[in-house]
ROPA-734545 format. One record per atom (N, C-alpha, C): atom name; y, x negated, z. Coordinates in steps of 0.001 Angstrom, whole numbers. Layout:
@a: CA, Y: Y, X: X, Z: Z
...
// end
This chain:
@a: N, Y: 87532, X: -346150, Z: 119778
@a: CA, Y: 88348, X: -346674, Z: 118470
@a: C, Y: 88127, X: -347970, Z: 118905
@a: N, Y: 88141, X: -348473, Z: 117170
@a: CA, Y: 87410, X: -350184, Z: 117318
@a: C, Y: 89132, X: -350772, Z: 116498
@a: N, Y: 88878, X: -352085, Z: 117089
@a: CA, Y: 89619, X: -353373, Z: 116294
@a: C, Y: 89431, X: -353276, Z: 114517
@a: N, Y: 90586, X: -353330, Z: 114087
@a: CA, Y: 90416, X: -353595, Z: 112474
@a: C, Y: 89646, X: -354684, Z: 112338
@a: N, Y: 88596, X: -355523, Z: 111018
@a: CA, Y: 87786, X: -355956, Z: 110938
@a: C, Y: 88481, X: -357150, Z: 110931
@a: N, Y: 87935, X: -358113, Z: 111852
@a: CA, Y: 88196, X: -359672, Z: 110969
@a: C, Y: 87661, X: -359997, Z: 109889
@a: N, Y: 89005, X: -360544, Z: 108965
@a: CA, Y: 89063, X: -361185, Z: 107533
@a: C, Y: 89119, X: -359715, Z: 106394
@a: N, Y: 89734, X: -358601, Z: 107444
@a: CA, Y: 90222, X: -357151, Z: 106922
@a: C, Y: 91746, X: -357696, Z: 106491
@a: N, Y: 92376, X: -357381, Z: 105567
@a: CA, Y: 93751, X: -356916, Z: 105689
@a: C, Y: 94361, X: -355989, Z: 106880
@a: N, Y: 94978, X: -356554, Z: 107764
@a: CA, Y: 95502, X: -356323, Z: 109148
@a: C, Y: 96335, X: -355253, Z: 108384
@a: N, Y: 96106, X: -354093, Z: 109159
@a: CA, Y: 97008, X: -352701, Z: 109163
@a: C, Y: 98476, X: -352753, Z: 109413
@a: N, Y: 99088, X: -351848, Z: 107570
@a: CA, Y: 100692, X: -352267, Z: 107616
@a: C, Y: 101209, X: -351155, Z: 108237
@a: N, Y: 102367, X: -351149, Z: 109125
@a: CA, Y: 103371, X: -351126, Z: 109842
@a: C, Y: 105014, X: -351693, Z: 109458
@a: N, Y: 105594, X: -350675, Z: 109415
@a: CA, Y: 107233, X: -350931, Z: 109661
@a: C, Y: 107649, X: -349941, Z: 110962
@a: N, Y: 108039, X: -350967, Z: 111916
@a: CA, Y: 108505, X: -349897, Z: 113037
@a: C, Y: 110210, X: -350784, Z: 113360
@a: N, Y: 111006, X: -350131, Z: 114087
@a: CA, Y: 112252, X: -350349, Z: 114565
@a: C, Y: 112005, X: -351375, Z: 115585
@a: N, Y: 112978, X: -352538, Z: 115542
@a: CA, Y: 113144, X: -353417, Z: 116384
@a: C, Y: 114211, X: -353520, Z: 117337
@a: N, Y: 114291, X: -354200, Z: 118547
@a: CA, Y: 114880, X: -354305, Z: 119838
@a: C, Y: 116756, X: -353368, Z: 119072
@a: N, Y: 116883, X: -354160, Z: 117869
@a: CA, Y: 118484, X: -353627, Z: 117202
@a: C, Y: 118385, X: -352472, Z: 116453
@a: N, Y: 117196, X: -351584, Z: 116233
@a: CA, Y: 117395, X: -350792, Z: 115442
@a: C, Y: 116795, X: -350941, Z: 113536
@a: N, Y: 116294, X: -352255, Z: 113909
@a: CA, Y: 116030, X: -352293, Z: 112083
@a: C, Y: 114731, X: -352764, Z: 112271
@a: N, Y: 114421, X: -351948, Z: 110773
@a: CA, Y: 113159, X: -351863, Z: 110315
@a: C, Y: 112371, X: -353318, Z: 110127
@a: N, Y: 111407, X: -352989, Z: 110696
@a: CA, Y: 110466, X: -354565, Z: 110381
@a: C, Y: 109015, X: -354081, Z: 109780
@a: N, Y: 108774, X: -355083, Z: 108931
@a: CA, Y: 107428, X: -354048, Z: 108436
@a: C, Y: 106460, X: -355703, Z: 108507
@a: N, Y: 104900, X: -355707, Z: 108395
@a: CA, Y: 104246, X: -356758, Z: 108408
@a: C, Y: 104643, X: -357381, Z: 107441
@a: N, Y: 104848, X: -356632, Z: 105969
@a: CA, Y: 104983, X: -357189, Z: 104981
@a: C, Y: 105839, X: -358058, Z: 104243
@a: N, Y: 107188, X: -358028, Z: 105659
@a: CA, Y: 108135, X: -359036, Z: 105787
@a: C, Y: 107780, X: -360469, Z: 105695
@a: N, Y: 106352, X: -360306, Z: 106427
@a: CA, Y: 105957, X: -361851, Z: 106678
@a: C, Y: 104909, X: -362705, Z: 105864
@a: N, Y: 104343, X: -361846, Z: 104862
@a: CA, Y: 103408, X: -362223, Z: 103430
@a: C, Y: 103666, X: -363086, Z: 102987
@a: N, Y: 102880, X: -364163, Z: 103151
@a: CA, Y: 102999, X: -365525, Z: 102394
@a: C, Y: 103837, X: -366586, Z: 102980
@a: N, Y: 104603, X: -366115, Z: 103722
@a: CA, Y: 105548, X: -366926, Z: 104504
@a: C, Y: 105241, X: -367550, Z: 105823
@a: N, Y: 104607, X: -366341, Z: 106809
@a: CA, Y: 104500, X: -366681, Z: 108155
@a: C, Y: 102604, X: -366315, Z: 108889
@a: N, Y: 102273, X: -366678, Z: 109881
@a: CA, Y: 101540, X: -366409, Z: 110431
@a: C, Y: 101365, X: -365191, Z: 111458
@a: N, Y: 101192, X: -364612, Z: 111396
@a: CA, Y: 102189, X: -363281, Z: 112528
@a: C, Y: 100871, X: -363226, Z: 113837
@a: N, Y: 102019, X: -362894, Z: 115204
@a: CA, Y: 100748, X: -362761, Z: 116106
@a: C, Y: 101846, X: -361308, Z: 116720
@a: N, Y: 100371, X: -360403, Z: 116416
@a: CA, Y: 100933, X: -359306, Z: 116996
@a: C, Y: 100780, X: -358543, Z: 118231
@a: N, Y: 101195, X: -358721, Z: 119406
@a: CA, Y: 100473, X: -358103, Z: 120589
@a: C, Y: 101307, X: -357152, Z: 121441
@a: N, Y: 100391, X: -356121, Z: 121476
@a: CA, Y: 100827, X: -354709, Z: 122319
@a: C, Y: 101018, X: -355126, Z: 123689
@a: N, Y: 101632, X: -354396, Z: 124512
@a: CA, Y: 101860, X: -354980, Z: 125610
@a: C, Y: 102528, X: -353106, Z: 126256
@a: N, Y: 101725, X: -353100, Z: 127240
@a: CA, Y: 102128, X: -351553, Z: 128143
@a: C, Y: 103630, X: -351070, Z: 127959
@a: N, Y: 104396, X: -351475, Z: 128844
@a: CA, Y: 106302, X: -351143, Z: 129602
@a: C, Y: 106573, X: -352486, Z: 129298
@a: N, Y: 107555, X: -352608, Z: 128784
@a: CA, Y: 108915, X: -353453, Z: 129082
@a: C, Y: 109405, X: -353755, Z: 130489
@a: N, Y: 109836, X: -354954, Z: 131072
@a: CA, Y: 110191, X: -354909, Z: 132100
@a: C, Y: 109109, X: -354402, Z: 133271
@a: N, Y: 108528, X: -354471, Z: 132749
@a: CA, Y: 107058, X: -354546, Z: 134530
@a: C, Y: 106554, X: -355678, Z: 134158
@a: N, Y: 105933, X: -355943, Z: 135367
@a: CA, Y: 105415, X: -357379, Z: 136419
@a: C, Y: 104910, X: -358487, Z: 134839
@a: N, Y: 103265, X: -357729, Z: 134367
@a: CA, Y: 102535, X: -358643, Z: 133753
@a: C, Y: 103066, X: -358667, Z: 132429
@a: N, Y: 104029, X: -357402, Z: 131774
@a: CA, Y: 103873, X: -357698, Z: 130716
@a: C, Y: 105683, X: -358848, Z: 130280
@a: N, Y: 106051, X: -358767, Z: 131955
@a: CA, Y: 107209, X: -359598, Z: 131553
@a: C, Y: 106367, X: -361145, Z: 131877
@a: N, Y: 105808, X: -361485, Z: 132690
@a: CA, Y: 104941, X: -362672, Z: 132856
@a: C, Y: 104330, X: -363163, Z: 131169
@a: N, Y: 104581, X: -361733, Z: 130426
@a: CA, Y: 103323, X: -362354, Z: 129386
@a: C, Y: 104660, X: -362561, Z: 128445
@a: N, Y: 106054, X: -361906, Z: 128442
@a: CA, Y: 106723, X: -361720, Z: 127238
@a: C, Y: 107215, X: -363536, Z: 127695
@a: N, Y: 107674, X: -363885, Z: 129052
@a: CA, Y: 108452, X: -365437, Z: 129093
@a: C, Y: 107542, X: -366538, Z: 128681
@a: N, Y: 106053, X: -366212, Z: 128872
@a: CA, Y: 105051, X: -367181, Z: 128502
@a: C, Y: 105766, X: -367358, Z: 126655
@a: N, Y: 105376, X: -366548, Z: 126055
@a: CA, Y: 105456, X: -366611, Z: 124745
@a: C, Y: 107314, X: -366999, Z: 123947
@a: N, Y: 108371, X: -366276, Z: 125171
@a: CA, Y: 109523, X: -367171, Z: 125089
@a: C, Y: 109770, X: -368467, Z: 125253
@a: N, Y: 108797, X: -369162, Z: 126371
@a: CA, Y: 108729, X: -370708, Z: 126511
@a: C, Y: 107754, X: -371252, Z: 125314
@a: N, Y: 107429, X: -370658, Z: 124262
@a: CA, Y: 106352, X: -371478, Z: 123452
@a: C, Y: 107109, X: -371259, Z: 122070
@a: N, Y: 108289, X: -370788, Z: 122053
@a: CA, Y: 108359, X: -370900, Z: 121070
@a: C, Y: 109222, X: -371751, Z: 119567
@a: N, Y: 109335, X: -373198, Z: 120255
@a: CA, Y: 108877, X: -374232, Z: 119500
@a: C, Y: 107349, X: -374239, Z: 119044
@a: N, Y: 106615, X: -374633, Z: 120144
@a: CA, Y: 105577, X: -374691, Z: 119111
@a: C, Y: 104705, X: -373698, Z: 118784
@a: N, Y: 104821, X: -372661, Z: 118360
@a: CA, Y: 104649, X: -371888, Z: 117658
@a: C, Y: 105540, X: -371759, Z: 116115
@a: N, Y: 106874, X: -371820, Z: 116170
@a: CA, Y: 107552, X: -372911, Z: 115307
@a: C, Y: 107003, X: -373505, Z: 114294
@a: N, Y: 106445, X: -374642, Z: 115257
@a: CA, Y: 105539, X: -375850, Z: 114513
@a: C, Y: 104075, X: -375015, Z: 113825
@a: N, Y: 103698, X: -374128, Z: 114547
@a: CA, Y: 102257, X: -373312, Z: 113486
@a: C, Y: 103025, X: -372515, Z: 112703
@a: N, Y: 104128, X: -372226, Z: 113045
@a: CA, Y: 104366, X: -371496, Z: 110907
@a: C, Y: 103990, X: -370210, Z: 111935
@a: N, Y: 104142, X: -369642, Z: 112984
@a: CA, Y: 103786, X: -368851, Z: 113338
@a: C, Y: 104895, X: -367639, Z: 114370
@a: N, Y: 105447, X: -366712, Z: 113735
@a: CA, Y: 105937, X: -365643, Z: 114473
@a: C, Y: 105140, X: -364587, Z: 115196
@a: N, Y: 106444, X: -364057, Z: 116398
@a: CA, Y: 105319, X: -363076, Z: 117344
@a: C, Y: 106310, X: -362285, Z: 117496
@a: N, Y: 105242, X: -360966, Z: 116875
@a: CA, Y: 105991, X: -359283, Z: 117254
@a: C, Y: 105475, X: -358849, Z: 118524
@a: N, Y: 106267, X: -358344, Z: 119045
@a: CA, Y: 105851, X: -357771, Z: 120632
@a: C, Y: 105813, X: -356075, Z: 120590
@a: N, Y: 105020, X: -355606, Z: 120956
@a: CA, Y: 104792, X: -353745, Z: 120554
@a: C, Y: 104222, X: -353167, Z: 121387
@a: N, Y: 105570, X: -352488, Z: 121821
@a: CA, Y: 104873, X: -351498, Z: 122899
@a: C, Y: 105815, X: -349925, Z: 122800
@a: N, Y: 105407, X: -348749, Z: 123679
@a: CA, Y: 105697, X: -347550, Z: 123259
@a: C, Y: 107127, X: -347212, Z: 123762
@a: N, Y: 107978, X: -348416, Z: 124073
@a: CA, Y: 109261, X: -347812, Z: 124633
@a: C, Y: 109960, X: -347732, Z: 123551
@a: N, Y: 111078, X: -346803, Z: 123838
@a: CA, Y: 112417, X: -346773, Z: 123035
@a: C, Y: 113213, X: -348257, Z: 122438
@a: N, Y: 113732, X: -347994, Z: 121494
@a: CA, Y: 114539, X: -349237, Z: 120989
@a: C, Y: 115559, X: -349719, Z: 122033
@a: N, Y: 116241, X: -348688, Z: 122926
@a: CA, Y: 117231, X: -349129, Z: 123746
@a: C, Y: 116348, X: -350125, Z: 124904
@a: N, Y: 115552, X: -349509, Z: 125729
@a: CA, Y: 114993, X: -350353, Z: 126149
@a: C, Y: 114179, X: -351539, Z: 126099
@a: N, Y: 114004, X: -351380, Z: 124479
@a: CA, Y: 113439, X: -353145, Z: 124047
@a: C, Y: 115009, X: -354274, Z: 124210
@a: N, Y: 115728, X: -353609, Z: 123656
@a: CA, Y: 116968, X: -354606, Z: 123964
@a: C, Y: 117430, X: -354631, Z: 125576
@a: N, Y: 117363, X: -354003, Z: 125962
@a: CA, Y: 117694, X: -354252, Z: 127716
@a: C, Y: 116125, X: -355691, Z: 127902
@a: N, Y: 115275, X: -355568, Z: 127817
@a: CA, Y: 113961, X: -356287, Z: 127984
@a: C, Y: 115170, X: -357868, Z: 127718
@a: N, Y: 114847, X: -358010, Z: 126069
@a: CA, Y: 115602, X: -359178, Z: 125710
@a: C, Y: 116686, X: -359351, Z: 126277
@a: N, Y: 117737, X: -358853, Z: 126292
@a: CA, Y: 118472, X: -359128, Z: 127167
@a: C, Y: 118333, X: -359934, Z: 128530
@a: N, Y: 117574, X: -359261, Z: 129418
@a: CA, Y: 117059, X: -359555, Z: 130629
@a: C, Y: 116628, X: -360959, Z: 130788
@a: N, Y: 115894, X: -360917, Z: 130361
@a: CA, Y: 114928, X: -362187, Z: 130031
@a: C, Y: 114927, X: -363035, Z: 129194
@a: N, Y: 116080, X: -362861, Z: 128545
@a: CA, Y: 116427, X: -364095, Z: 127206
@a: C, Y: 115146, X: -364597, Z: 126156
@a: N, Y: 114948, X: -363286, Z: 125740
@a: CA, Y: 113596, X: -363654, Z: 124723
@a: C, Y: 114483, X: -363805, Z: 123593
@a: N, Y: 113696, X: -364810, Z: 122795
@a: CA, Y: 113619, X: -365113, Z: 121629
@a: C, Y: 112764, X: -364823, Z: 120643
@a: N, Y: 112005, X: -363189, Z: 120791
@a: CA, Y: 111405, X: -362876, Z: 119571
@a: C, Y: 111373, X: -361609, Z: 119417
@a: N, Y: 111012, X: -361175, Z: 118329
@a: CA, Y: 111084, X: -359612, Z: 117965
@a: C, Y: 110149, X: -358522, Z: 118664
@a: N, Y: 111264, X: -357780, Z: 119234
@a: CA, Y: 109841, X: -356639, Z: 119912
@a: C, Y: 110510, X: -355382, Z: 119256
@a: N, Y: 109019, X: -354703, Z: 118840
@a: CA, Y: 109281, X: -353289, Z: 118321
@a: C, Y: 108459, X: -352399, Z: 118911
@a: N, Y: 109175, X: -351084, Z: 118910
@a: CA, Y: 108880, X: -349657, Z: 119135
@a: C, Y: 108207, X: -348742, Z: 118179
@a: N, Y: 107163, X: -348201, Z: 118928
@a: CA, Y: 105695, X: -348061, Z: 118410
@a: C, Y: 105431, X: -346036, Z: 119369
@a: N, Y: 107185, X: -345762, Z: 119222
@a: CA, Y: 107200, X: -344771, Z: 120895
@a: C, Y: 105854, X: -343320, Z: 120702
@a: N, Y: 105605, X: -343008, Z: 119097
@a: CA, Y: 104189, X: -342149, Z: 118982
@a: C, Y: 103126, X: -342612, Z: 119404
@a: N, Y: 103196, X: -344278, Z: 119677
@a: CA, Y: 101718, X: -344996, Z: 119588
@a: C, Y: 101011, X: -345229, Z: 118464
@a: N, Y: 101354, X: -344719, Z: 117069
@a: CA, Y: 100602, X: -344541, Z: 116111
@a: C, Y: 100378, X: -345505, Z: 115186
@a: N, Y: 100484, X: -346701, Z: 115516
@a: CA, Y: 100457, X: -348402, Z: 115544
@a: C, Y: 99419, X: -348584, Z: 115971
@a: N, Y: 99848, X: -348751, Z: 117737
@a: CA, Y: 98446, X: -349049, Z: 118296
@a: C, Y: 97313, X: -348334, Z: 118107
@a: N, Y: 97158, X: -346890, Z: 117494
@a: CA, Y: 96130, X: -346509, Z: 117388
@a: C, Y: 95494, X: -346970, Z: 116142
@a: N, Y: 96133, X: -347242, Z: 115397
@a: CA, Y: 95541, X: -348269, Z: 114217
@a: C, Y: 95452, X: -349307, Z: 114226
@a: N, Y: 95491, X: -350433, Z: 114964
@a: CA, Y: 95071, X: -351534, Z: 115896
@a: C, Y: 93996, X: -351260, Z: 117120
@a: N, Y: 93688, X: -350008, Z: 116883
@a: CA, Y: 92590, X: -349665, Z: 117966
@a: C, Y: 93102, X: -349805, Z: 119634
@a: N, Y: 94410, X: -349991, Z: 119990
@a: CA, Y: 94623, X: -350781, Z: 121153
@a: C, Y: 95227, X: -349521, Z: 121835
@a: N, Y: 95083, X: -348423, Z: 121624
@a: CA, Y: 95434, X: -347419, Z: 122584
@a: C, Y: 94279, X: -346368, Z: 122757
@a: N, Y: 93919, X: -346687, Z: 124561
@a: CA, Y: 92907, X: -345542, Z: 124907
@a: C, Y: 92953, X: -345329, Z: 126265
@a: N, Y: 92114, X: -344751, Z: 126799
@a: CA, Y: 92283, X: -344603, Z: 128407
@a: C, Y: 91927, X: -345561, Z: 129061
@a: N, Y: 92758, X: -345578, Z: 130480
@a: CA, Y: 92887, X: -346784, Z: 131408
@a: C, Y: 93388, X: -346065, Z: 132626
@a: N, Y: 92656, X: -347083, Z: 133597
@a: CA, Y: 92631, X: -346286, Z: 134754
@a: C, Y: 93818, X: -347598, Z: 135788
@a: N, Y: 94242, X: -347064, Z: 136455
@a: CA, Y: 95191, X: -347508, Z: 137193
@a: C, Y: 95297, X: -346257, Z: 138618
@a: N, Y: 95112, X: -347522, Z: 139795
@a: CA, Y: 95286, X: -346827, Z: 140952
@a: C, Y: 94505, X: -345378, Z: 141316
@a: N, Y: 93546, X: -345464, Z: 140517
@a: CA, Y: 92969, X: -344397, Z: 140943
@a: C, Y: 93179, X: -342872, Z: 139854
@a: N, Y: 94487, X: -343526, Z: 139334
@a: CA, Y: 94487, X: -342313, Z: 138546
@a: C, Y: 94130, X: -342891, Z: 136544
@a: N, Y: 93598, X: -341733, Z: 135780
@a: CA, Y: 92950, X: -342228, Z: 134758
@a: C, Y: 94602, X: -341942, Z: 133418
@a: N, Y: 94621, X: -342524, Z: 132277
@a: CA, Y: 95315, X: -341747, Z: 131330
@a: C, Y: 95704, X: -342422, Z: 130584
@a: N, Y: 96125, X: -342266, Z: 129080
@a: CA, Y: 95511, X: -342838, Z: 127719
@a: C, Y: 97166, X: -343879, Z: 127781
@a: N, Y: 97027, X: -344946, Z: 126943
@a: CA, Y: 97967, X: -345566, Z: 127394
@a: C, Y: 97600, X: -346845, Z: 126355
@a: N, Y: 98724, X: -348202, Z: 125928
@a: CA, Y: 98065, X: -349362, Z: 125093
@a: C, Y: 97210, X: -350231, Z: 126475
@a: N, Y: 96385, X: -350346, Z: 125588
@a: CA, Y: 95168, X: -351533, Z: 126130
@a: C, Y: 95657, X: -352551, Z: 125313
@a: N, Y: 96350, X: -353809, Z: 126446
@a: CA, Y: 97127, X: -354973, Z: 126216
@a: C, Y: 96351, X: -355864, Z: 125169
@a: N, Y: 96437, X: -355947, Z: 123963
@a: CA, Y: 95890, X: -356548, Z: 123221
@a: C, Y: 96660, X: -357714, Z: 122077
@a: N, Y: 96001, X: -358528, Z: 121548
@a: CA, Y: 96819, X: -359841, Z: 120673
@a: C, Y: 96238, X: -359907, Z: 119163
@a: N, Y: 96951, X: -359754, Z: 118378
@a: CA, Y: 95929, X: -359446, Z: 116583
@a: C, Y: 96822, X: -361441, Z: 116190
@a: N, Y: 95844, X: -362063, Z: 115593
@a: CA, Y: 96290, X: -363091, Z: 114882
@a: C, Y: 96594, X: -363101, Z: 113590
@a: N, Y: 97039, X: -362516, Z: 112345
@a: CA, Y: 97264, X: -362596, Z: 111423
@a: C, Y: 97975, X: -363558, Z: 110697
@a: N, Y: 97052, X: -364318, Z: 109651
@a: CA, Y: 97247, X: -365333, Z: 108946
@a: C, Y: 98012, X: -364930, Z: 107713
@a: N, Y: 98836, X: -365932, Z: 106789
@a: CA, Y: 99773, X: -365407, Z: 106212
@a: C, Y: 99574, X: -364583, Z: 104413
@a: N, Y: 98049, X: -365147, Z: 104715
@a: CA, Y: 97710, X: -364003, Z: 103391
@a: C, Y: 97734, X: -362552, Z: 103787
@a: N, Y: 97613, X: -362293, Z: 105761
@a: CA, Y: 98140, X: -360711, Z: 105923
@a: C, Y: 96604, X: -360485, Z: 106677
@a: N, Y: 95798, X: -361485, Z: 106314
@a: CA, Y: 94406, X: -360900, Z: 106881
@a: C, Y: 94067, X: -361294, Z: 108067
@a: N, Y: 93827, X: -360453, Z: 109256
@a: CA, Y: 93220, X: -360212, Z: 110435
@a: C, Y: 92249, X: -361880, Z: 110572
@a: N, Y: 93017, X: -362818, Z: 111427
@a: CA, Y: 91941, X: -363335, Z: 112067
@a: C, Y: 91142, X: -363564, Z: 113077
@a: N, Y: 91962, X: -363325, Z: 113847
@a: CA, Y: 91408, X: -363425, Z: 115661
@a: C, Y: 92038, X: -361998, Z: 116231
@a: N, Y: 91135, X: -361424, Z: 116897
@a: CA, Y: 91855, X: -360391, Z: 118187
@a: C, Y: 91422, X: -360938, Z: 119467
@a: N, Y: 92430, X: -361129, Z: 120450
@a: CA, Y: 92482, X: -361516, Z: 122242
@a: C, Y: 92383, X: -360040, Z: 122408
@a: N, Y: 91750, X: -360031, Z: 123608
@a: CA, Y: 91539, X: -358684, Z: 124222
@a: C, Y: 91085, X: -359006, Z: 125966
@a: N, Y: 90840, X: -360247, Z: 125877
@a: CA, Y: 90740, X: -360607, Z: 127166
@a: C, Y: 91162, X: -361991, Z: 127466
@a: N, Y: 92602, X: -361959, Z: 128486
@a: CA, Y: 93093, X: -363096, Z: 128796
@a: C, Y: 94112, X: -362698, Z: 129774
@a: N, Y: 94097, X: -363593, Z: 130173
@a: CA, Y: 95523, X: -363403, Z: 131607
@a: C, Y: 96731, X: -363786, Z: 130934
@a: N, Y: 98044, X: -362857, Z: 131513
@a: CA, Y: 98674, X: -363081, Z: 131202
@a: C, Y: 100054, X: -364099, Z: 131242
@a: N, Y: 98903, X: -364302, Z: 132305
@a: CA, Y: 99650, X: -365421, Z: 132712
@a: C, Y: 99933, X: -366977, Z: 131820
@a: N, Y: 98438, X: -367086, Z: 131372
@a: CA, Y: 98141, X: -368062, Z: 130403
@a: C, Y: 98336, X: -367595, Z: 128693
@a: N, Y: 98296, X: -366498, Z: 128589
@a: CA, Y: 98555, X: -365946, Z: 127126
@a: C, Y: 98622, X: -366874, Z: 126313
@a: N, Y: 99921, X: -367107, Z: 126592
@a: CA, Y: 100935, X: -367880, Z: 125332
@a: C, Y: 99832, X: -369407, Z: 125048
@a: N, Y: 99332, X: -370164, Z: 126414
@a: CA, Y: 98628, X: -371073, Z: 125891
@a: C, Y: 97290, X: -370657, Z: 125119
@a: N, Y: 96526, X: -369642, Z: 125591
@a: CA, Y: 95659, X: -369547, Z: 124709
@a: C, Y: 95746, X: -369090, Z: 123403
@a: N, Y: 96984, X: -368556, Z: 123285
@a: CA, Y: 97146, X: -368265, Z: 122057
@a: C, Y: 97446, X: -369158, Z: 121052
@a: N, Y: 98100, X: -370419, Z: 121429
@a: CA, Y: 98662, X: -371558, Z: 120945
@a: C, Y: 97730, X: -372072, Z: 120666
@a: N, Y: 96208, X: -372497, Z: 120966
@a: CA, Y: 94513, X: -372837, Z: 121535
@a: C, Y: 94082, X: -372364, Z: 120284
@a: N, Y: 94492, X: -371042, Z: 120018
@a: CA, Y: 93481, X: -370581, Z: 118855
@a: C, Y: 94170, X: -370490, Z: 117751
@a: N, Y: 95602, X: -370728, Z: 117928
@a: CA, Y: 95989, X: -370762, Z: 116315
@a: C, Y: 95720, X: -372276, Z: 115726
@a: N, Y: 95687, X: -373016, Z: 116839
@a: CA, Y: 95458, X: -374535, Z: 116303
@a: C, Y: 93943, X: -374753, Z: 115876
@a: N, Y: 92731, X: -373660, Z: 116722
@a: CA, Y: 91715, X: -373638, Z: 115984
@a: C, Y: 91334, X: -372760, Z: 114456
@a: N, Y: 92046, X: -372104, Z: 114727
@a: CA, Y: 91848, X: -371130, Z: 113580
@a: C, Y: 92535, X: -372091, Z: 112710
@a: N, Y: 93202, X: -373115, Z: 112851
@a: CA, Y: 93539, X: -373608, Z: 111702
@a: C, Y: 94813, X: -373081, Z: 110611
@a: N, Y: 95181, X: -372234, Z: 110704
@a: CA, Y: 96264, X: -371921, Z: 110339
@a: C, Y: 98131, X: -372090, Z: 110028
// end
């Protein structure tokens, strides 16, 4: 499976957020840059580290006119618990059937502790206000993801 092509319109989606409200990519068109990051599972160590880094970068992201949407296969109820537990200040979306992850090319074979299984391949997509895909991050450390993200958004001049 391949990622969507840089420069093309990002694949459209509508998913439920942590409050059960529908959020669509088109809601942000011409208003905000959008970071869509796919993570494997709420409340696990790497995903918590990544989410807290984004939480702590909220002001810097806001200055860059950028909104962040975290996407995982978790049910809505687990997302609201994750937000509450970590005091997260951005939107989490539920992709339980992983249809959106598949559209974005980040659902695939993973290996963990000698087992192989299908799951989310941790990937971040930067989408401009024009709705076009500007950059794909698929190699990063969860600890520095938020810093790398801020540098990239600035370098892209969004």
